[in-house]
Backbone atoms as SQL, in Angstrom:
CREATE TABLE atoms (id INTEGER PRIMARY KEY, chain TEXT, resi INTEGER, resn TEXT, atom TEXT, x REAL, y REAL, z REAL);
INSERT INTO atoms VALUES
  (1, 'A', 1, 'MET', 'N', 8.498, 2.889, 13.476),
  (2, 'A', 1, 'MET', 'CA', 8.692, 3.845, 12.383),
  (3, 'A', 1, 'MET', 'C', 9.594, 3.420, 11.491),
  (4, 'A', 2, 'VAL', 'N', 9.261, 3.161, 10.179),
  (5, 'A', 2, 'VAL', 'CA', 10.124, 2.805, 9.154),
  (6, 'A', 2, 'VAL', 'C', 10.510, 3.982, 8.240),
  (7, 'A', 3, 'SER', 'N', 11.797, 4.221, 7.941),
  (8, 'A', 3, 'SER', 'CA', 12.252, 5.386, 7.275),
  (9, 'A', 3, 'SER', 'C', 12.635, 4.709, 5.881),
  (10, 'A', 4, 'ILE', 'N', 12.222, 5.283, 4.769),
  (11, 'A', 4, 'ILE', 'CA', 12.417, 4.741, 3.408),
  (12, 'A', 4, 'ILE', 'C', 12.908, 5.853, 2.463),
  (13, 'A', 5, 'PRO', 'N', 14.043, 5.693, 1.860),
  (14, 'A', 5, 'PRO', 'CA', 14.456, 6.761, 0.878),
  (15, 'A', 5, 'PRO', 'C', 13.530, 7.025, -0.198),
  (16, 'A', 6, 'LYS', 'N', 13.478, 8.177, -0.798),
  (17, 'A', 6, 'LYS', 'CA', 12.622, 8.564, -1.857),
  (18, 'A', 6, 'LYS', 'C', 12.928, 7.928, -3.317),
  (19, 'A', 7, 'GLU', 'N', 14.151, 7.603, -3.418),
  (20, 'A', 7, 'GLU', 'CA', 14.682, 6.977, -4.636),
  (21, 'A', 7, 'GLU', 'C', 15.620, 5.745, -4.295),
  (22, 'A', 8, 'ARG', 'N', 15.598, 4.742, -5.219),
  (23, 'A', 8, 'ARG', 'CA', 16.396, 3.543, -4.880),
  (24, 'A', 8, 'ARG', 'C', 16.769, 2.937, -6.270),
  (25, 'A', 9, 'ARG', 'N', 18.073, 2.553, -6.277),
  (26, 'A', 9, 'ARG', 'CA', 18.580, 1.710, -7.552),
  (27, 'A', 9, 'ARG', 'C', 18.042, 0.356, -7.469),
  (28, 'A', 10, 'THR', 'N', 17.302, -0.137, -8.391),
  (29, 'A', 10, 'THR', 'CA', 16.733, -1.516, -8.450),
  (30, 'A', 10, 'THR', 'C', 16.575, -1.840, -9.814),
  (31, 'A', 11, 'PHE', 'N', 16.376, -3.228, -10.124),
  (32, 'A', 11, 'PHE', 'CA', 16.189, -3.774, -11.449),
  (33, 'A', 11, 'PHE', 'C', 14.873, -3.268, -12.082),
  (34, 'A', 12, 'CYS', 'N', 15.074, -2.928, -13.425),
  (35, 'A', 12, 'CYS', 'CA', 13.766, -2.664, -14.163),
  (36, 'A', 12, 'CYS', 'C', 13.607, -3.503, -15.208),
  (37, 'A', 13, 'LYS', 'N', 12.385, -4.138, -15.358),
  (38, 'A', 13, 'LYS', 'CA', 12.081, -5.236, -16.245),
  (39, 'A', 13, 'LYS', 'C', 12.202, -4.816, -17.683),
  (40, 'A', 14, 'LYS', 'N', 11.587, -3.491, -17.912),
  (41, 'A', 14, 'LYS', 'CA', 11.560, -3.081, -19.235),
  (42, 'A', 14, 'LYS', 'C', 13.059, -2.547, -19.813),
  (43, 'A', 15, 'CYS', 'N', 13.817, -1.970, -18.962),
  (44, 'A', 15, 'CYS', 'CA', 15.125, -1.581, -19.295),
  (45, 'A', 15, 'CYS', 'C', 16.181, -2.635, -19.304),
  (46, 'A', 16, 'LYS', 'N', 15.769, -3.800, -18.607),
  (47, 'A', 16, 'LYS', 'CA', 16.649, -4.876, -18.423),
  (48, 'A', 16, 'LYS', 'C', 17.934, -4.475, -17.643),
  (49, 'A', 17, 'LYS', 'N', 17.952, -3.424, -16.837),
  (50, 'A', 17, 'LYS', 'CA', 19.105, -3.215, -16.054),
  (51, 'A', 17, 'LYS', 'C', 18.740, -2.477, -14.724),
  (52, 'A', 18, 'HIS', 'N', 19.626, -2.170, -13.797),
  (53, 'A', 18, 'HIS', 'CA', 19.498, -1.465, -12.662),
  (54, 'A', 18, 'HIS', 'C', 19.295, -0.022, -13.031),
  (55, 'A', 19, 'THR', 'N', 18.235, 0.660, -12.495),
  (56, 'A', 19, 'THR', 'CA', 18.020, 2.061, -12.901),
  (57, 'A', 19, 'THR', 'C', 17.576, 2.830, -11.431),
  (58, 'A', 20, 'VAL', 'N', 17.612, 4.042, -11.495),
  (59, 'A', 20, 'VAL', 'CA', 17.124, 4.847, -10.256),
  (60, 'A', 20, 'VAL', 'C', 15.665, 4.829, -10.407),
  (61, 'A', 21, 'GLN', 'N', 14.939, 4.577, -9.276),
  (62, 'A', 21, 'GLN', 'CA', 13.417, 4.407, -9.342),
  (63, 'A', 21, 'GLN', 'C', 12.715, 5.195, -8.186),
  (64, 'A', 22, 'LYS', 'N', 11.767, 5.951, -8.459),
  (65, 'A', 22, 'LYS', 'CA', 11.088, 6.799, -7.534),
  (66, 'A', 22, 'LYS', 'C', 10.198, 5.972, -6.701),
  (67, 'A', 23, 'VAL', 'N', 10.233, 6.141, -5.373),
  (68, 'A', 23, 'VAL', 'CA', 9.463, 5.266, -4.398),
  (69, 'A', 23, 'VAL', 'C', 8.294, 6.014, -3.847),
  (70, 'A', 24, 'THR', 'N', 7.198, 5.560, -3.972),
  (71, 'A', 24, 'THR', 'CA', 5.924, 6.252, -3.353),
  (72, 'A', 24, 'THR', 'C', 5.206, 5.015, -2.609),
  (73, 'A', 25, 'GLN', 'N', 4.233, 5.425, -1.776),
  (74, 'A', 25, 'GLN', 'CA', 3.308, 4.437, -1.095),
  (75, 'A', 25, 'GLN', 'C', 2.138, 4.121, -1.988),
  (76, 'A', 26, 'TYR', 'N', 1.835, 2.839, -2.252),
  (77, 'A', 26, 'TYR', 'CA', 0.633, 2.545, -2.916),
  (78, 'A', 26, 'TYR', 'C', -0.536, 2.810, -2.255),
  (79, 'A', 27, 'LYS', 'N', -1.539, 3.453, -2.933),
  (80, 'A', 27, 'LYS', 'CA', -2.904, 3.760, -2.256),
  (81, 'A', 27, 'LYS', 'C', -4.010, 3.135, -3.104),
  (82, 'A', 28, 'ARG', 'N', -4.840, 2.448, -2.485),
  (83, 'A', 28, 'ARG', 'CA', -5.900, 1.677, -3.227),
  (84, 'A', 28, 'ARG', 'C', -6.948, 2.889, -3.681),
  (85, 'A', 29, 'GLY', 'N', -7.313, 2.521, -4.942),
  (86, 'A', 29, 'GLY', 'CA', -8.262, 3.474, -5.589),
  (87, 'A', 29, 'GLY', 'C', -9.626, 3.296, -5.014),
  (88, 'A', 30, 'LYS', 'N', -10.560, 4.211, -5.503),
  (89, 'A', 30, 'LYS', 'CA', -11.977, 4.211, -4.875),
  (90, 'A', 30, 'LYS', 'C', -12.691, 2.895, -5.586),
  (91, 'A', 31, 'ALA', 'N', -13.374, 2.201, -4.806),
  (92, 'A', 31, 'ALA', 'CA', -14.181, 1.123, -5.016),
  (93, 'A', 31, 'ALA', 'C', -15.387, 1.464, -6.083),
  (94, 'A', 32, 'THR', 'N', -15.490, 0.668, -6.975),
  (95, 'A', 32, 'THR', 'CA', -16.707, 0.995, -7.816),
  (96, 'A', 32, 'THR', 'C', -18.099, 0.464, -7.295),
  (97, 'A', 33, 'THR', 'N', -19.065, 1.278, -7.483),
  (98, 'A', 33, 'THR', 'CA', -20.282, 0.842, -6.874),
  (99, 'A', 33, 'THR', 'C', -20.978, -0.203, -7.766),
  (100, 'A', 34, 'THR', 'N', -20.619, -0.347, -8.944),
  (101, 'A', 34, 'THR', 'CA', -21.222, -1.365, -9.798),
  (102, 'A', 34, 'THR', 'C', -20.612, -2.587, -9.889),
  (103, 'A', 35, 'ALA', 'N', -19.815, -3.024, -8.951),
  (104, 'A', 35, 'ALA', 'CA', -19.133, -4.342, -8.879),
  (105, 'A', 35, 'ALA', 'C', -20.225, -5.347, -8.560),
  (106, 'A', 36, 'GLN', 'N', -20.039, -6.591, -9.066),
  (107, 'A', 36, 'GLN', 'CA', -21.074, -7.604, -8.817),
  (108, 'A', 36, 'GLN', 'C', -21.378, -7.909, -7.388),
  (109, 'A', 37, 'GLY', 'N', -20.293, -8.010, -6.575),
  (110, 'A', 37, 'GLY', 'CA', -20.494, -8.323, -5.132),
  (111, 'A', 37, 'GLY', 'C', -21.310, -7.163, -4.458),
  (112, 'A', 38, 'ALA', 'N', -21.041, -5.922, -4.754),
  (113, 'A', 38, 'ALA', 'CA', -21.699, -4.768, -4.100),
  (114, 'A', 38, 'ALA', 'C', -23.167, -4.802, -4.616),
  (115, 'A', 39, 'ARG', 'N', -23.394, -5.049, -5.854),
  (116, 'A', 39, 'ARG', 'CA', -24.835, -5.072, -6.399),
  (117, 'A', 39, 'ARG', 'C', -25.630, -6.184, -5.720),
  (118, 'A', 40, 'ARG', 'N', -25.027, -7.334, -5.500),
  (119, 'A', 40, 'ARG', 'CA', -25.612, -8.439, -4.824),
  (120, 'A', 40, 'ARG', 'C', -25.933, -8.257, -3.330),
  (121, 'A', 41, 'TYR', 'N', -24.965, -7.570, -2.752),
  (122, 'A', 41, 'TYR', 'CA', -25.087, -7.325, -1.317),
  (123, 'A', 41, 'TYR', 'C', -26.177, -6.328, -1.158),
  (124, 'A', 42, 'ALA', 'N', -26.261, -5.270, -2.041),
  (125, 'A', 42, 'ALA', 'CA', -27.249, -4.242, -1.792),
  (126, 'A', 42, 'ALA', 'C', -28.744, -4.768, -2.147),
  (127, 'A', 43, 'ALA', 'N', -28.782, -5.683, -3.140),
  (128, 'A', 43, 'ALA', 'CA', -30.134, -6.284, -3.423),
  (129, 'A', 43, 'ALA', 'C', -30.582, -7.194, -2.217),
  (130, 'A', 44, 'LYS', 'N', -29.613, -7.881, -1.567),
  (131, 'A', 44, 'LYS', 'CA', -29.997, -8.844, -0.493),
  (132, 'A', 44, 'LYS', 'C', -30.424, -8.000, 0.767),
  (133, 'A', 45, 'GLN', 'N', -29.648, -6.884, 0.881),
  (134, 'A', 45, 'GLN', 'CA', -29.972, -6.039, 2.022),
  (135, 'A', 45, 'GLN', 'C', -31.370, -5.296, 1.993),
  (136, 'A', 46, 'LYS', 'N', -31.845, -5.092, 0.703),
  (137, 'A', 46, 'LYS', 'CA', -33.138, -4.419, 0.530),
  (138, 'A', 46, 'LYS', 'C', -34.305, -5.042, 1.134),
  (139, 'A', 47, 'GLY', 'N', -35.283, -4.370, 1.655),
  (140, 'A', 47, 'GLY', 'CA', -36.455, -4.909, 2.299),
  (141, 'A', 47, 'GLY', 'C', -36.362, -5.267, 3.650),
  (142, 'A', 48, 'PHE', 'N', -37.199, -6.087, 4.208),
  (143, 'A', 48, 'PHE', 'CA', -37.276, -6.528, 5.667),
  (144, 'A', 48, 'PHE', 'C', -36.343, -7.626, 5.855),
  (145, 'A', 49, 'GLY', 'N', -35.857, -7.568, 7.110),
  (146, 'A', 49, 'GLY', 'CA', -35.104, -8.832, 7.635),
  (147, 'A', 49, 'GLY', 'C', -33.772, -8.510, 8.175),
  (148, 'A', 50, 'GLY', 'N', -33.416, -7.217, 8.342),
  (149, 'A', 50, 'GLY', 'CA', -32.178, -6.756, 8.965),
  (150, 'A', 50, 'GLY', 'C', -30.862, -7.229, 8.178),
  (151, 'A', 51, 'GLN', 'N', -29.773, -7.375, 9.067),
  (152, 'A', 51, 'GLN', 'CA', -28.411, -7.662, 8.383),
  (153, 'A', 51, 'GLN', 'C', -28.526, -8.986, 7.955),
  (154, 'A', 52, 'THR', 'N', -28.146, -9.290, 6.640),
  (155, 'A', 52, 'THR', 'CA', -28.198, -10.524, 6.034),
  (156, 'A', 52, 'THR', 'C', -26.901, -11.413, 6.020),
  (157, 'A', 53, 'LYS', 'N', -25.870, -10.619, 5.931),
  (158, 'A', 53, 'LYS', 'CA', -24.522, -11.284, 5.997),
  (159, 'A', 53, 'LYS', 'C', -23.749, -10.854, 7.287),
  (160, 'A', 54, 'GLU', 'N', -23.117, -11.854, 7.931),
  (161, 'A', 54, 'GLU', 'CA', -22.403, -11.511, 9.171),
  (162, 'A', 54, 'GLU', 'C', -21.347, -10.541, 8.969),
  (163, 'A', 55, 'ILE', 'N', -21.155, -9.639, 10.158),
  (164, 'A', 55, 'ILE', 'CA', -20.036, -8.710, 10.173),
  (165, 'A', 55, 'ILE', 'C', -18.893, -9.093, 10.946),
  (166, 'A', 56, 'PHE', 'N', -17.769, -9.294, 10.259),
  (167, 'A', 56, 'PHE', 'CA', -16.625, -9.831, 10.808),
  (168, 'A', 56, 'PHE', 'C', -16.019, -8.957, 11.952),
  (169, 'A', 57, 'HIS', 'N', -15.794, -9.486, 13.218),
  (170, 'A', 57, 'HIS', 'CA', -15.271, -8.595, 14.304),
  (171, 'A', 57, 'HIS', 'C', -13.932, -9.164, 14.801),
  (172, 'A', 58, 'LYS', 'N', -13.471, -10.494, 14.540),
  (173, 'A', 58, 'LYS', 'CA', -12.327, -11.048, 15.084),
  (174, 'A', 58, 'LYS', 'C', -11.063, -10.671, 14.431),
  (175, 'A', 59, 'LYS', 'N', -10.576, -9.393, 14.493),
  (176, 'A', 59, 'LYS', 'CA', -9.465, -8.885, 13.944),
  (177, 'A', 59, 'LYS', 'C', -8.253, -9.458, 14.541),
  (178, 'A', 60, 'ALA', 'N', -7.319, -10.002, 13.832),
  (179, 'A', 60, 'ALA', 'CA', -6.147, -10.526, 14.267),
  (180, 'A', 60, 'ALA', 'C', -4.883, -9.729, 14.254),
  (181, 'A', 61, 'LYS', 'N', -4.762, -8.928, 13.127),
  (182, 'A', 61, 'LYS', 'CA', -3.576, -8.254, 12.879),
  (183, 'A', 61, 'LYS', 'C', -3.770, -6.689, 13.409),
  (184, 'A', 62, 'THR', 'N', -2.623, -6.102, 13.796),
  (185, 'A', 62, 'THR', 'CA', -2.731, -4.657, 14.162),
  (186, 'A', 62, 'THR', 'C', -2.310, -3.648, 13.093),
  (187, 'A', 63, 'ALA', 'N', -1.504, -4.195, 12.179),
  (188, 'A', 63, 'ALA', 'CA', -0.884, -3.325, 11.164),
  (189, 'A', 63, 'ALA', 'C', -0.969, -4.031, 9.832),
  (190, 'A', 64, 'LYS', 'N', -1.070, -3.247, 8.786),
  (191, 'A', 64, 'LYS', 'CA', -1.121, -3.864, 7.297),
  (192, 'A', 64, 'LYS', 'C', 0.343, -3.918, 6.723),
  (193, 'A', 65, 'LYS', 'N', 0.468, -4.753, 5.780),
  (194, 'A', 65, 'LYS', 'CA', 1.781, -4.812, 5.115),
  (195, 'A', 65, 'LYS', 'C', 1.726, -3.489, 4.212),
  (196, 'A', 66, 'VAL', 'N', 2.867, -2.850, 3.986),
  (197, 'A', 66, 'VAL', 'CA', 2.966, -1.745, 3.093),
  (198, 'A', 66, 'VAL', 'C', 3.452, -2.114, 1.883),
  (199, 'A', 67, 'ALA', 'N', 2.784, -1.549, 0.749),
  (200, 'A', 67, 'ALA', 'CA', 3.094, -1.833, -0.655),
  (201, 'A', 67, 'ALA', 'C', 3.692, -0.508, -1.224),
  (202, 'A', 68, 'LEU', 'N', 5.009, -0.753, -1.646),
  (203, 'A', 68, 'LEU', 'CA', 5.682, 0.382, -2.307),
  (204, 'A', 68, 'LEU', 'C', 5.431, 0.338, -3.786),
  (205, 'A', 69, 'ARG', 'N', 5.367, 1.572, -4.370),
  (206, 'A', 69, 'ARG', 'CA', 5.149, 1.696, -5.814),
  (207, 'A', 69, 'ARG', 'C', 6.488, 2.295, -6.455),
  (208, 'A', 70, 'LEU', 'N', 7.131, 1.502, -7.255),
  (209, 'A', 70, 'LEU', 'CA', 8.480, 1.906, -7.814),
  (210, 'A', 70, 'LEU', 'C', 8.218, 2.445, -9.248),
  (211, 'A', 71, 'GLU', 'N', 8.660, 3.632, -9.593),
  (212, 'A', 71, 'GLU', 'CA', 8.600, 4.109, -10.992),
  (213, 'A', 71, 'GLU', 'C', 10.063, 4.371, -11.468),
  (214, 'A', 72, 'CYS', 'N', 10.341, 3.729, -12.644),
  (215, 'A', 72, 'CYS', 'CA', 11.711, 3.921, -13.361),
  (216, 'A', 72, 'CYS', 'C', 11.630, 5.309, -13.767),
  (217, 'A', 73, 'LYS', 'N', 12.800, 6.010, -13.604),
  (218, 'A', 73, 'LYS', 'CA', 12.913, 7.371, -14.042),
  (219, 'A', 73, 'LYS', 'C', 13.117, 7.464, -15.510),
  (220, 'A', 74, 'THR', 'N', 13.713, 6.359, -16.110),
  (221, 'A', 74, 'THR', 'CA', 14.121, 6.489, -17.701),
  (222, 'A', 74, 'THR', 'C', 12.822, 6.111, -18.534),
  (223, 'A', 75, 'CYS', 'N', 12.171, 4.892, -18.029),
  (224, 'A', 75, 'CYS', 'CA', 11.043, 4.440, -19.068),
  (225, 'A', 75, 'CYS', 'C', 9.705, 4.591, -18.408),
  (226, 'A', 76, 'LYS', 'N', 9.634, 5.139, -17.165),
  (227, 'A', 76, 'LYS', 'CA', 8.331, 5.457, -16.475),
  (228, 'A', 76, 'LYS', 'C', 7.550, 4.121, -16.329),
  (229, 'A', 77, 'CYS', 'N', 8.260, 2.937, -16.260),
  (230, 'A', 77, 'CYS', 'CA', 7.687, 1.505, -15.970),
  (231, 'A', 77, 'CYS', 'C', 7.362, 1.541, -14.521),
  (232, 'A', 78, 'LYS', 'N', 6.316, 1.007, -14.096),
  (233, 'A', 78, 'LYS', 'CA', 5.920, 0.965, -12.671),
  (234, 'A', 78, 'LYS', 'C', 5.675, -0.447, -12.141),
  (235, 'A', 79, 'LYS', 'N', 6.120, -0.680, -10.876),
  (236, 'A', 79, 'LYS', 'CA', 5.985, -2.004, -10.249),
  (237, 'A', 79, 'LYS', 'C', 5.725, -1.750, -8.801),
  (238, 'A', 80, 'GLN', 'N', 5.332, -2.963, -8.226),
  (239, 'A', 80, 'GLN', 'CA', 5.004, -2.722, -6.792),
  (240, 'A', 80, 'GLN', 'C', 5.796, -3.798, -5.977),
  (241, 'A', 81, 'MET', 'N', 6.161, -3.393, -4.784),
  (242, 'A', 81, 'MET', 'CA', 7.018, -4.134, -3.939),
  (243, 'A', 81, 'MET', 'C', 6.445, -4.140, -2.460),
  (244, 'A', 82, 'ALA', 'N', 6.280, -5.354, -1.812),
  (245, 'A', 82, 'ALA', 'CA', 5.825, -5.389, -0.454),
  (246, 'A', 82, 'ALA', 'C', 6.855, -5.334, 0.507),
  (247, 'A', 83, 'ILE', 'N', 6.637, -4.713, 1.615),
  (248, 'A', 83, 'ILE', 'CA', 7.655, -4.596, 2.710),
  (249, 'A', 83, 'ILE', 'C', 6.953, -5.186, 4.015),
  (250, 'A', 84, 'LYS', 'N', 7.656, -5.247, 5.068),
  (251, 'A', 84, 'LYS', 'CA', 7.084, -5.824, 6.301),
  (252, 'A', 84, 'LYS', 'C', 6.025, -4.916, 6.933),
  (253, 'A', 85, 'ARG', 'N', 5.238, -5.434, 7.828),
  (254, 'A', 85, 'ARG', 'CA', 4.273, -4.651, 8.562),
  (255, 'A', 85, 'ARG', 'C', 4.655, -3.620, 9.332),
  (256, 'A', 86, 'THR', 'N', 4.075, -2.392, 9.222),
  (257, 'A', 86, 'THR', 'CA', 4.352, -1.272, 9.980),
  (258, 'A', 86, 'THR', 'C', 3.282, -0.471, 10.094),
  (259, 'A', 87, 'LYS', 'N', 3.146, 0.334, 11.250),
  (260, 'A', 87, 'LYS', 'CA', 2.063, 1.361, 11.500),
  (261, 'A', 87, 'LYS', 'C', 2.500, 2.561, 10.946),
  (262, 'A', 88, 'HIS', 'N', 3.700, 3.005, 11.002),
  (263, 'A', 88, 'HIS', 'CA', 4.251, 4.354, 10.596),
  (264, 'A', 88, 'HIS', 'C', 5.174, 4.181, 9.638),
  (265, 'A', 89, 'LEU', 'N', 5.089, 4.960, 8.591),
  (266, 'A', 89, 'LEU', 'CA', 6.058, 4.942, 7.342),
  (267, 'A', 89, 'LEU', 'C', 6.308, 6.369, 6.932),
  (268, 'A', 90, 'GLU', 'N', 7.635, 6.687, 6.728),
  (269, 'A', 90, 'GLU', 'CA', 8.126, 7.971, 6.351),
  (270, 'A', 90, 'GLU', 'C', 9.112, 7.857, 5.216),
  (271, 'A', 91, 'PHE', 'N', 9.074, 8.806, 4.291),
  (272, 'A', 91, 'PHE', 'CA', 9.914, 8.777, 3.118),
  (273, 'A', 91, 'PHE', 'C', 10.990, 9.911, 3.283),
  (274, 'A', 92, 'GLY', 'N', 12.194, 9.615, 2.844),
  (275, 'A', 92, 'GLY', 'CA', 13.297, 10.593, 2.862),
  (276, 'A', 92, 'GLY', 'C', 13.727, 11.247, 4.127),
  (277, 'A', 93, 'GLU', 'N', 13.348, 10.481, 5.186),
  (278, 'A', 93, 'GLU', 'CA', 13.725, 11.131, 6.424),
  (279, 'A', 93, 'GLU', 'C', 15.002, 10.453, 6.977),
  (280, 'A', 94, 'LYS', 'N', 15.800, 11.297, 7.611),
  (281, 'A', 94, 'LYS', 'CA', 17.050, 10.710, 8.279),
  (282, 'A', 94, 'LYS', 'C', 16.754, 10.097, 9.612),
  (283, 'A', 95, 'LYS', 'N', 17.570, 9.223, 9.936),
  (284, 'A', 95, 'LYS', 'CA', 17.421, 8.394, 11.304),
  (285, 'A', 95, 'LYS', 'C', 17.648, 9.354, 12.374),
  (286, 'A', 96, 'LYS', 'N', 16.688, 9.373, 13.354),
  (287, 'A', 96, 'LYS', 'CA', 16.871, 10.164, 14.559),
  (288, 'A', 96, 'LYS', 'C', 17.867, 9.712, 15.554),
  (289, 'A', 97, 'ASN', 'N', 18.901, 10.542, 15.846),
  (290, 'A', 97, 'ASN', 'CA', 19.942, 10.117, 16.649),
  (291, 'A', 97, 'ASN', 'C', 19.461, 10.166, 18.144),
  (292, 'A', 98, 'ILE', 'N', 19.831, 9.042, 18.877),
  (293, 'A', 98, 'ILE', 'CA', 19.433, 9.018, 20.253),
  (294, 'A', 98, 'ILE', 'C', 20.772, 9.297, 21.128),
  (295, 'A', 99, 'GLY', 'N', 20.773, 10.186, 22.064),
  (296, 'A', 99, 'GLY', 'CA', 21.848, 10.481, 22.855),
  (297, 'A', 99, 'GLY', 'C', 22.412, 11.831, 22.607),
  (298, 'A', 100, 'PRO', 'N', 23.401, 12.234, 23.401),
  (299, 'A', 100, 'PRO', 'CA', 24.016, 13.503, 23.235),
  (300, 'A', 100, 'PRO', 'C', 24.700, 13.815, 21.891),
  (301, 'A', 101, 'GLN', 'N', 24.479, 15.148, 21.485),
  (302, 'A', 101, 'GLN', 'CA', 25.171, 15.610, 20.182),
  (303, 'A', 101, 'GLN', 'C', 26.459, 16.382, 20.586),
  (304, 'A', 102, 'TYR', 'N', 27.617, 16.096, 20.139),
  (305, 'A', 102, 'TYR', 'CA', 28.823, 16.765, 20.474),
  (306, 'A', 102, 'TYR', 'C', 29.331, 17.484, 19.275);
């Protein structure tokens, strides 16, 4: 489990200085149905003959690398930043203390 703060001070290319930036997780947009590869695949699959391209099964990785989306609070300039592989990601959470609380 990786805990990341909701805000971080880092360099902004547009402002040319360190500013406070809002951190969110990047999410991929909906894929378009009119992309050339999708049209070609649909045309190839049409008709008789079954599956025309092999389906990949030999998955090697168990987790994806997380992409963070940073937005400058002053100029609204956005940039992305990749971090290490993780299965669980949480924003703005404090670390969980292990052991007795006195």
